[in-house]
N, C-alpha and C positions, 0 to 999 in steps of 0.2 A: 663183595663187589659193589661198587656204587657209582652210577652215571653222575658226572660232575655237570652241573646245570651253567656254569659260567667259566668255561674254559679259556686258558691263557692265550691271548692273541701270540702268533709267532714272533711278531717282532719285538715282544716284552719276554720271549723266552728265557728263564733263568739260566738256562745251559750256555747262553752267549757270552756270559761273564765269567764262566769257571776256566782256571787258568789252565787245566789240562785238555780242553776242549778246542777244536777250531771253528771258530763262528761261522755262522753260515751267511753268504751273502745276500744283498737285498734282494735280488731276483729269485733266489731260492727261497728265501723266507716268504715271499709273496706266493711261489708256487705251493709251498708247504702248507699254507693256510688254506689253500684250497683242497689239498689233498688229504689233510686231516680229517678224521672221522669223529672227532670228540675227545673226551678224557674221560678217565674211570679213576676212581680211588679205591684202594685196597687197606684193609687195616691189618695190623700183625696177625700171621697165621692164615689170612685168606689164600685160596688157592687161585691163581690166574688161570694156568694150563694144568691140566690132569693127564698123566701118563697113560697113553692108549687112547686118548680121546682125538676127535678131528676138531679143528678150529678154522676158523676163516679171517681171523684178524692177526695183525703184528703190531708189536707196541715200541715206542720208546720210553725208556724210564726218565721221568722227569724229577722224581726225587723220591728218596727212600732205597731201601737195599733189599733184593729179591735173593731166593736160594734156588739154584738149580740142582735136581737130586734125580737119581733113579732108584727103584726099588726091587728086590728079589721077592718070590714068591711067598717065601717064610717070614717077610716083614722087615729083614734087613735093608738098611738104606745106605746109598754112596751118596754123600753132597759132590756134585761135580765141580760147582764154581758159585761165587757170590757175584751178583749182577748190580752195577752202580749207574747213577744218572748217566744217560748220553748212550746206554747200552741198547742195543735193537733186540727186543724180545720176541721169540717165537720161529726166528728164520729157519732153525735146524728142522723145523716139522712144517714148513710153508709149500711144500710140494707134493700135496694131495695125499698125505701120509699120515696116519695117527701121530700124535706125539710120543717121542721116545723117552721123555723124562716130565717131571713135574715141577712148575715154577710157584713158589709161593713166597708172601711176603715175610721178611725177617721183621721188618719195622714197618709202621705206614707208609704208604707209597702213592705216587701219583703218576699216571702214565697217559701219553698221548696214543691215541688208536687210529690204526689203518685199516682199509681193506685189503686185503692181501690180493685181490684181482686186479686193483688198480696200480701194483707194482710194475707191470710192463709198461705203462704210460710213464711213470716216473722215471723209468729207464730211458725211454724215447725222447722224453723232453729234456731231460737233465743227465746225461751220460756220467757227468761228474759224479752226481749223487749215485749213479748205480756202481761206480766204481768205488765209492766209498762203503756202500754195501759189502761189497767183495772183501774190502780192507779190513771191515768190522768182523767179517766172519773168519779173515786169516787170522786176526789177533784174537778172537776166540780159540781157534786151534793151538796158537802159540800158548796162552793161557794154560790150557789144559795140557800141553806138553810139560808145563813147568810143575803142574801138581802131579802129573804121572811120574815124572824124575823124583819129587818128594817121596811118592809111595814105595818107589823101587829102588832108591839109592841112599836119600838122607835119612840120618838118624832121627830119632824121635825128636831131640832138642833142635836140630836144624830144621824139621818139618815145621815144627810150632812156629819158629823164628820167621821163617821163610813166609809162611801163612799171615803172622802178624804184621810182617813188613809189607807184604803184597796189599793187604786190605787198607794198611795206612796210607799207603802211597796211592791207590787208586781214590781213596777217600779225599785227600789233599788235593788231587786233581780235578775232583769233582764236587768241591764245595761244601763237602760233608764233615771237614775237620780243618782246623787251621794249623800252623805249622809250630805247635807246641808238642807235637808227636803223641796226642791224645785223640782216640777216637771212641765216642759214646755209641755202643753198638752191644745188644744183649744177645752175645752169641753164649750159648751154653757148652759146658765141657763134653756133654753128649754129642753136640755138633761138631765140635772140633775133632771129637773121635770119630764121627761119622765122614768127616772130610780127610782125615789124616790116615785112617786104618789103624788106629790104636785103641787098646782097651780103655774104658774109663779109669781103671787105676792106672795105668801107664801114662794116662794124659795128666791127670791131677799130679802125679809124680813129677812129670816134666815141667809142668807149668810151676811148680814150687820150686824146682831146681833153678828154671831160668829166673825167677824173681829173684833167688837168693843172688845169682850172678849178676843181678842188674841188666839183663839183656831184654828182657821182656816181662811187664808186668800185667798180666792178662786177668781181670777182674770178672764177674759176671755180667756187668753192664758197661766195662770199659777195657780199653786195651792202650796202653803205654808204652812207647819205646824210647827210652831215655837218649839213646844214640842210634838215630836211624842209619846213618852211613855204616857204623861199626855193625850193628845188627844184620845190615843187608851183606856186608862183606862175610860175615861169620855163616849165613844161610846160602851164599854165592846167588843172590839176588840182585840182578842188573837193573838198577833204578833208571828211569828213563826222563830226560828232562826237557822241557817246552810244550807247546800246546797243540801237538798234531794230532790229537785224536778226533777223527770226524764223528758227527752223530747226524740223524735223518729226522 
């Protein structure tokens, strides 16, 4: 983790132009410039938040992708979610309790940093931003519900397809992928297995079958979904249209 000496001015925030995010208003940008406590950079594999540790900062992901996971004492790991630009990081453990999960960088990442103690002032000064924080927490819960349904009810092929479509949908909305339905993201088969509750053998077999059927072509550093709408229908994933997702 490295402190960035030349943080981006909020008025030049790259998230303002992402199609799936709702731009902040000028008065909100001005406030966030004062509220912001700097920026940090992570390299692939760096730990931002460690399970069981306490922290006094929250973050907004500016660029990159993070993994949120939880481990058992014997070393087994469950990947809970992937985090994309605009996501608020650390909110789940922001209330004077140790973190219940680990956050690490899947790829190089850049984050805005905020003091946790300042959030009461943010909510008092800008109730609309406080409402957006609640909205983000609710959307995180909705995403987790979708992943739980995959673990409990979807077949292996449906699970992998659902995850591929979800990742590509989020990436397109947050400027990490274009509309050619290809996402450059180094997710290993072991990480797919950790997310979807599959063995490595079953994961490998499922990926090869989906590639033969033309649904999902998932390589070690690239995900390609030839027909995103068809794959979404197959996995029963509801794609969202429009740029309504807020960020702080």
